[in-house]
PLY file of the C-alpha trace (Angstrom):
ply
format ascii 1.0
element vertex 447
property float x
property float y
property float z
element edge 446
property int vertex1
property int vertex2
end_header
-43.35 -12.26 51.81
-39.95 -13.18 51.14
-41.25 -15.81 48.60
-43.27 -13.24 46.84
-40.22 -10.91 46.56
-38.34 -13.66 45.12
-40.87 -14.36 42.62
-41.04 -10.56 41.59
-37.42 -10.51 41.12
-37.54 -13.72 38.93
-40.01 -11.93 36.69
-38.08 -8.80 36.35
-34.97 -10.54 35.35
-36.78 -12.81 32.92
-38.10 -9.76 31.22
-34.51 -8.39 30.94
-33.32 -11.66 29.58
-36.20 -12.00 27.05
-35.22 -8.49 25.94
-31.58 -9.28 25.75
-32.10 -12.20 23.39
-29.70 -11.94 20.51
-30.31 -12.90 16.91
-27.62 -14.23 14.59
-26.78 -11.72 11.90
-24.38 -14.07 10.04
-26.95 -16.64 8.96
-27.45 -15.21 5.43
-24.12 -13.44 4.97
-21.97 -14.82 1.95
-18.27 -16.14 2.77
-15.57 -13.78 1.53
-12.71 -16.10 0.71
-9.10 -15.13 1.09
-8.27 -15.25 -2.55
-11.39 -13.08 -3.28
-10.31 -10.57 -0.63
-6.72 -10.43 -2.14
-8.27 -9.92 -5.74
-10.61 -7.13 -4.58
-7.62 -5.54 -2.84
-5.17 -5.54 -5.66
-7.96 -4.09 -7.84
-9.54 -1.43 -5.64
-7.25 -0.46 -2.82
-6.38 3.37 -3.19
-2.85 3.05 -1.66
-1.91 0.39 -4.37
-3.51 2.54 -7.02
-1.33 5.61 -5.98
1.82 3.41 -5.96
1.02 2.15 -9.42
0.57 5.78 -10.81
3.91 6.83 -9.24
5.35 3.74 -11.20
3.95 5.09 -14.37
5.52 8.50 -13.80
9.07 6.72 -13.31
8.47 4.67 -16.46
7.69 7.71 -18.48
10.99 9.45 -17.24
12.97 6.28 -18.11
11.61 6.55 -21.80
13.95 7.40 -24.70
11.96 10.72 -25.22
13.22 11.97 -21.74
16.82 10.77 -22.35
18.25 13.74 -24.18
19.52 11.47 -26.99
17.02 12.76 -29.53
17.62 16.13 -31.44
15.57 19.29 -30.92
13.61 20.99 -33.83
12.40 24.62 -33.78
10.29 26.12 -36.22
10.29 29.89 -36.68
8.28 32.39 -38.84
7.76 36.03 -39.15
6.53 38.81 -41.36
6.97 42.81 -41.48
5.13 45.47 -43.32
6.68 49.07 -43.73
5.04 52.02 -45.08
7.14 55.23 -45.79
7.17 58.39 -47.92
10.42 58.94 -49.89
11.91 61.73 -52.12
15.08 61.04 -54.27
16.89 62.59 -57.06
18.07 60.63 -60.06
21.40 61.01 -61.90
19.75 63.04 -64.59
18.54 65.62 -62.13
15.03 64.24 -62.01
13.41 64.26 -58.80
10.96 61.58 -57.77
8.77 61.04 -54.75
6.83 57.99 -53.42
4.15 58.47 -50.93
2.98 55.29 -48.86
5.61 53.03 -50.40
5.18 49.62 -48.93
7.92 47.08 -48.09
6.97 43.55 -47.16
9.40 40.99 -45.49
8.51 37.32 -44.81
10.68 34.55 -43.37
10.45 31.12 -42.05
12.99 28.57 -40.91
13.47 25.14 -39.34
16.49 24.79 -36.78
17.87 21.59 -35.48
20.32 21.12 -32.62
21.73 17.86 -31.54
24.22 17.15 -28.84
26.80 14.45 -30.03
28.71 14.34 -26.92
28.09 15.97 -23.45
30.66 14.20 -21.23
28.31 11.25 -20.92
25.96 12.99 -18.45
23.03 12.17 -20.42
24.08 8.56 -20.69
24.48 8.16 -16.93
21.30 10.22 -16.29
19.51 7.81 -18.62
20.74 4.63 -16.74
19.67 6.45 -13.44
16.05 6.88 -14.71
15.98 3.26 -15.82
17.06 2.16 -12.37
14.42 4.48 -10.63
11.77 2.92 -12.87
12.80 -0.47 -11.76
12.92 0.72 -8.17
9.44 1.90 -8.63
8.40 -1.58 -9.38
9.80 -2.69 -6.08
7.98 0.14 -4.25
4.66 -1.13 -5.86
5.71 -4.55 -4.49
6.38 -3.13 -1.11
3.15 -1.37 -0.90
1.24 -4.39 -2.15
3.06 -6.50 0.68
2.31 -4.06 3.30
-1.34 -3.73 2.30
-1.81 -7.57 2.27
-0.46 -7.81 5.68
-2.83 -5.14 6.68
-5.68 -6.97 5.03
-5.05 -10.14 6.57
-4.55 -8.53 10.04
-8.11 -7.25 9.73
-9.54 -10.41 8.00
-8.30 -12.72 10.61
-9.52 -10.30 13.30
-12.86 -10.66 11.72
-12.47 -14.42 11.60
-11.49 -14.48 15.32
-14.40 -12.35 16.33
-16.78 -14.65 14.37
-15.57 -17.55 16.34
-15.81 -15.65 19.59
-19.36 -14.71 18.76
-20.00 -18.41 18.11
-18.51 -19.37 21.43
-20.46 -16.54 23.25
-23.66 -17.62 21.57
-23.00 -21.31 22.82
-22.31 -20.09 26.21
-25.68 -17.96 26.17
-27.54 -20.97 25.13
-25.93 -23.07 27.90
-26.91 -20.39 30.31
-30.59 -20.10 28.98
-30.92 -23.91 29.42
-29.51 -23.75 32.86
-32.11 -20.74 33.57
-34.98 -23.17 32.31
-33.74 -25.86 34.51
-33.49 -23.64 37.44
-37.07 -22.38 37.03
-38.47 -25.98 36.70
-36.65 -26.87 40.00
-37.90 -23.78 41.65
-41.43 -24.61 40.61
-41.35 -28.00 42.03
-39.61 -26.89 45.15
-36.20 -28.35 44.27
-34.28 -25.38 44.71
-34.61 -21.57 45.91
-35.38 -18.48 43.89
-31.74 -17.33 44.49
-30.68 -20.24 42.05
-33.02 -18.77 39.36
-31.75 -15.20 40.24
-28.13 -16.38 39.64
-29.03 -18.17 36.50
-30.77 -14.99 35.17
-27.88 -12.75 35.92
-25.64 -15.08 34.03
-27.96 -15.02 31.09
-28.01 -11.31 30.96
-24.27 -11.11 31.34
-23.77 -13.53 28.46
-26.28 -11.52 26.48
-24.41 -8.23 27.05
-21.02 -9.82 26.02
-22.48 -11.23 22.92
-24.05 -7.97 22.00
-20.78 -6.14 22.58
-18.83 -8.80 20.44
-21.37 -8.45 17.62
-20.91 -4.59 17.53
-17.14 -4.90 17.62
-17.53 -7.52 14.67
-19.71 -5.12 12.63
-17.01 -2.35 13.27
-14.15 -4.69 12.14
-15.99 -5.68 8.85
-16.29 -2.03 8.20
-12.56 -1.70 8.69
-11.97 -4.45 6.20
-14.38 -3.11 3.56
-12.36 0.21 4.01
-9.22 -1.67 2.73
-11.09 -3.33 0.00
-12.36 0.00 -1.04
-16.04 -1.07 -1.41
-19.29 -0.19 0.18
-18.80 -0.12 3.98
-22.10 -1.60 4.63
-21.20 -4.84 2.46
-21.91 -7.93 4.59
-19.85 -11.18 4.51
-18.40 -13.85 6.60
-14.73 -14.51 6.88
-13.11 -18.03 6.15
-11.97 -19.29 9.67
-9.77 -22.13 8.13
-6.14 -21.51 8.94
-3.18 -23.87 7.63
0.39 -23.39 8.34
3.35 -23.93 6.24
5.33 -26.80 7.77
8.40 -26.57 5.53
9.82 -23.10 6.75
13.46 -23.27 7.94
15.61 -20.48 9.44
18.73 -20.77 7.33
16.52 -20.97 4.24
14.69 -17.93 4.99
17.82 -15.87 5.75
19.34 -17.00 2.38
16.11 -16.07 0.47
15.92 -12.69 2.20
19.37 -11.82 0.61
17.83 -12.12 -2.81
13.99 -11.30 -2.37
13.60 -9.02 0.58
12.21 -5.81 -0.92
14.09 -3.60 1.46
17.27 -5.16 0.54
16.41 -4.79 -3.27
15.81 -1.15 -2.96
18.90 -0.48 -1.09
20.72 -2.13 -3.92
18.79 0.19 -6.29
19.75 3.22 -4.38
23.51 2.06 -4.70
23.30 1.93 -8.47
21.43 5.36 -8.83
23.76 7.25 -6.49
26.72 5.65 -8.76
25.18 6.91 -11.80
24.60 10.18 -10.15
28.38 10.50 -9.22
29.49 9.53 -12.77
26.88 12.04 -14.26
28.39 14.87 -12.10
31.95 14.17 -13.45
30.59 14.87 -17.00
31.06 18.49 -16.30
34.79 18.15 -16.70
34.60 17.14 -20.22
33.54 19.34 -23.44
30.24 19.21 -25.10
30.06 18.66 -28.97
27.01 19.56 -30.92
25.55 19.77 -34.52
23.31 22.57 -35.60
21.34 22.95 -38.80
18.67 25.12 -40.37
16.71 25.62 -43.33
15.18 29.10 -44.09
12.97 30.98 -46.46
12.95 34.71 -46.85
10.89 36.91 -49.35
11.08 40.79 -49.79
8.48 42.83 -51.75
8.96 46.49 -52.24
6.80 48.82 -54.46
9.12 51.73 -53.88
10.10 53.14 -57.41
13.37 54.29 -56.03
14.51 50.74 -54.69
16.88 48.68 -56.48
15.10 45.48 -55.84
11.30 45.26 -56.14
11.15 41.56 -55.14
13.47 39.08 -53.80
13.02 35.34 -52.71
15.88 33.27 -51.11
16.24 30.01 -49.28
19.12 29.28 -46.99
20.69 25.92 -45.77
23.16 26.07 -43.07
24.92 23.47 -40.95
27.76 23.43 -38.49
29.47 21.83 -35.48
30.39 23.51 -32.27
32.32 22.59 -29.22
32.11 24.10 -25.65
34.17 23.27 -22.85
33.49 24.78 -19.58
37.17 25.26 -18.33
36.05 26.76 -14.92
32.64 27.21 -13.52
33.45 28.77 -10.31
34.00 25.29 -8.67
30.46 23.99 -9.18
31.42 20.90 -10.86
34.13 20.08 -8.35
31.46 20.61 -5.58
28.90 18.56 -7.27
31.30 15.73 -7.67
32.30 15.72 -4.06
28.66 15.62 -2.95
27.81 12.96 -5.24
30.72 10.78 -3.95
29.60 11.25 -0.39
26.20 10.43 -1.29
27.40 7.34 -2.68
29.10 6.32 0.42
26.16 7.10 2.55
24.08 4.73 0.33
26.43 2.04 0.95
26.33 2.61 4.67
22.54 2.53 4.49
22.66 -0.75 2.63
24.82 -2.30 5.32
22.49 -0.98 7.99
19.56 -2.42 6.01
21.09 -5.86 5.89
21.65 -5.88 9.61
18.00 -4.69 10.32
16.61 -7.40 7.96
18.72 -10.21 9.67
17.41 -8.82 12.98
13.76 -8.88 11.74
14.23 -12.30 10.50
15.46 -13.60 13.86
12.76 -11.78 15.74
10.02 -12.92 13.22
11.17 -16.42 13.46
11.25 -16.26 17.31
7.79 -14.77 17.31
6.60 -17.47 14.90
7.93 -20.38 16.96
6.63 -18.98 20.12
3.15 -18.40 18.66
3.16 -21.99 17.30
4.09 -23.34 20.86
1.26 -21.04 22.62
-1.16 -22.46 20.06
-0.28 -25.98 20.90
-0.71 -25.29 24.58
-4.00 -23.43 24.05
-5.46 -26.38 22.16
-4.47 -28.66 24.93
-5.99 -26.27 27.39
-9.22 -26.08 25.30
-9.42 -30.06 25.32
-8.79 -30.05 28.88
-11.47 -27.54 29.69
-13.91 -29.24 27.27
-13.57 -32.45 29.08
-13.92 -30.61 32.53
-17.21 -28.97 31.37
-18.71 -32.10 30.17
-17.99 -33.77 33.61
-19.23 -30.69 35.41
-22.45 -30.71 33.33
-23.16 -34.31 34.05
-22.59 -33.80 37.85
-24.53 -30.60 37.88
-27.46 -32.36 36.15
-27.19 -35.10 38.80
-27.06 -32.43 41.59
-23.58 -33.30 42.71
-22.28 -29.75 42.20
-23.63 -26.24 42.70
-24.62 -23.98 40.06
-21.62 -21.65 41.03
-19.17 -24.40 40.18
-20.96 -25.26 37.02
-20.86 -21.64 36.01
-17.09 -21.58 36.72
-16.55 -24.52 34.41
-18.56 -22.84 31.71
-16.48 -19.67 31.89
-13.11 -21.42 31.90
-14.24 -23.34 28.82
-15.20 -20.03 27.07
-12.03 -18.41 28.11
-10.08 -21.37 26.70
-12.01 -21.32 23.33
-11.20 -17.50 23.08
-7.55 -18.01 23.90
-7.31 -20.72 21.44
-8.80 -18.60 18.70
-6.54 -15.75 19.59
-3.51 -17.91 19.49
-4.43 -19.48 16.10
-4.65 -16.28 14.29
-1.69 -14.83 16.06
0.37 -17.61 14.90
-0.77 -17.18 11.28
-0.06 -13.50 11.26
3.52 -14.35 12.84
3.92 -16.53 9.58
2.83 -14.09 7.20
5.33 -11.44 8.68
7.93 -14.05 8.57
7.24 -14.60 4.93
7.25 -10.97 4.11
10.59 -10.56 5.65
12.00 -13.48 3.53
10.51 -11.99 0.48
8.13 -14.98 -0.14
4.81 -13.23 0.75
3.43 -12.88 -2.64
4.63 -16.40 -3.72
2.35 -18.41 -1.47
-1.16 -19.74 -1.52
-3.32 -17.96 1.29
0 1
1 2
2 3
3 4
4 5
5 6
6 7
7 8
8 9
9 10
10 11
11 12
12 13
13 14
14 15
15 16
16 17
17 18
18 19
19 20
20 21
21 22
22 23
23 24
24 25
25 26
26 27
27 28
28 29
29 30
30 31
31 32
32 33
33 34
34 35
35 36
36 37
37 38
38 39
39 40
40 41
41 42
42 43
43 44
44 45
45 46
46 47
47 48
48 49
49 50
50 51
51 52
52 53
53 54
54 55
55 56
56 57
57 58
58 59
59 60
60 61
61 62
62 63
63 64
64 65
65 66
66 67
67 68
68 69
69 70
70 71
71 72
72 73
73 74
74 75
75 76
76 77
77 78
78 79
79 80
80 81
81 82
82 83
83 84
84 85
85 86
86 87
87 88
88 89
89 90
90 91
91 92
92 93
93 94
94 95
95 96
96 97
97 98
98 99
99 100
100 101
101 102
102 103
103 104
104 105
105 106
106 107
107 108
108 109
109 110
110 111
111 112
112 113
113 114
114 115
115 116
116 117
117 118
118 119
119 120
120 121
121 122
122 123
123 124
124 125
125 126
126 127
127 128
128 129
129 130
130 131
131 132
132 133
133 134
134 135
135 136
136 137
137 138
138 139
139 140
140 141
141 142
142 143
143 144
144 145
145 146
146 147
147 148
148 149
149 150
150 151
151 152
152 153
153 154
154 155
155 156
156 157
157 158
158 159
159 160
160 161
161 162
162 163
163 164
164 165
165 166
166 167
167 168
168 169
169 170
170 171
171 172
172 173
173 174
174 175
175 176
176 177
177 178
178 179
179 180
180 181
181 182
182 183
183 184
184 185
185 186
186 187
187 188
188 189
189 190
190 191
191 192
192 193
193 194
194 195
195 196
196 197
197 198
198 199
199 200
200 201
201 202
202 203
203 204
204 205
205 206
206 207
207 208
208 209
209 210
210 211
211 212
212 213
213 214
214 215
215 216
216 217
217 218
218 219
219 220
220 221
221 222
222 223
223 224
224 225
225 226
226 227
227 228
228 229
229 230
230 231
231 232
232 233
233 234
234 235
235 236
236 237
237 238
238 239
239 240
240 241
241 242
242 243
243 244
244 245
245 246
246 247
247 248
248 249
249 250
250 251
251 252
252 253
253 254
254 255
255 256
256 257
257 258
258 259
259 260
260 261
261 262
262 263
263 264
264 265
265 266
266 267
267 268
268 269
269 270
270 271
271 272
272 273
273 274
274 275
275 276
276 277
277 278
278 279
279 280
280 281
281 282
282 283
283 284
284 285
285 286
286 287
287 288
288 289
289 290
290 291
291 292
292 293
293 294
294 295
295 296
296 297
297 298
298 299
299 300
300 301
301 302
302 303
303 304
304 305
305 306
306 307
307 308
308 309
309 310
310 311
311 312
312 313
313 314
314 315
315 316
316 317
317 318
318 319
319 320
320 321
321 322
322 323
323 324
324 325
325 326
326 327
327 328
328 329
329 330
330 331
331 332
332 333
333 334
334 335
335 336
336 337
337 338
338 339
339 340
340 341
341 342
342 343
343 344
344 345
345 346
346 347
347 348
348 349
349 350
350 351
351 352
352 353
353 354
354 355
355 356
356 357
357 358
358 359
359 360
360 361
361 362
362 363
363 364
364 365
365 366
366 367
367 368
368 369
369 370
370 371
371 372
372 373
373 374
374 375
375 376
376 377
377 378
378 379
379 380
380 381
381 382
382 383
383 384
384 385
385 386
386 387
387 388
388 389
389 390
390 391
391 392
392 393
393 394
394 395
395 396
396 397
397 398
398 399
399 400
400 401
401 402
402 403
403 404
404 405
405 406
406 407
407 408
408 409
409 410
410 411
411 412
412 413
413 414
414 415
415 416
416 417
417 418
418 419
419 420
420 421
421 422
422 423
423 424
424 425
425 426
426 427
427 428
428 429
429 430
430 431
431 432
432 433
433 434
434 435
435 436
436 437
437 438
438 439
439 440
440 441
441 442
442 443
443 444
444 445
445 446
């Protein structure tokens, strides 16, 4: 009876194992190279596009058309028609009347105003707009750097999950072979039904692990397609090749960061802009000198018999210079100047704070990178050790020198070592990319 019960359980587990067989969905998927991923991101990513549009706005603001250096021209035109009834007496005593007498007046003019001098306010405002335009270029670069880090964080996660899937598939194949071996041994009476049941449990466990890993991989690929701004159902494989830059030096990175770190460069631009704002605020203490000019045309038509002029046409050309000096505006200029000065001092403090934060980030990133490389080395050695242990355990298991439980433990140790090595590899690469970003060299390397 017990023997029949064992056979029944073997059949049930075999059906579950057969149902749990997992196909490989990546066999026909094209490889998405790192350079291709970067190109697609730079072209399609919505965050980068928004940043570039903001840059265009700042470029427009820094144009000569927005500087205040050009004159203003205004065109004016008008016309009036009057109808009136009049009665008048001439010198000889004759009385004359005019009913519905019509008077028409037409005028047109072009007026020009040009500011010769406004206390240098427009000069410093124009310089500030130019610095804002240059700052927007840095902000685009900052957006690109942040987006590329996000891209590779997800890209390497896809690569890691693909390696994990391969390891889990290999583990499943080993478990299936072990199950087949256990069935043969059971049929020939070399082991009990319990060994078959244990092998089937392991096959089902490995099948479920692989199915979960494949689902996680599909979800992560959709995350990457979202960053690439393309169809979320697009299929691909990631390039699992990882190379490290061996020439990185701590002191060189710190020196490069002073000149190329985007946060430091943005802080320098903020200093310049606030300095120009401070100087522009002082322009309120100085007078404004301007030029005015106009050219006008006027025409008068009158059919009133009592009028002295029946038609008159005239043109007028005027020009002038004016000076205005706001001797006291209630203290507004004084207040603006003081506030601009305080803002300049704050920007200088922010720059010093940024320099400290960047130096901290460099040291933290360097420490993380060195630690990640060390962990990778340890995990590679650990993988080799577990691979050797598994090979020996497999030989001894096939010779019947160790139990299936001991063989399963060696199999799980190898799988864990492969997963840990894969995780360490991509952690080290991401740590390297973060270090390069802090140094300002992220966009100058080959991925």
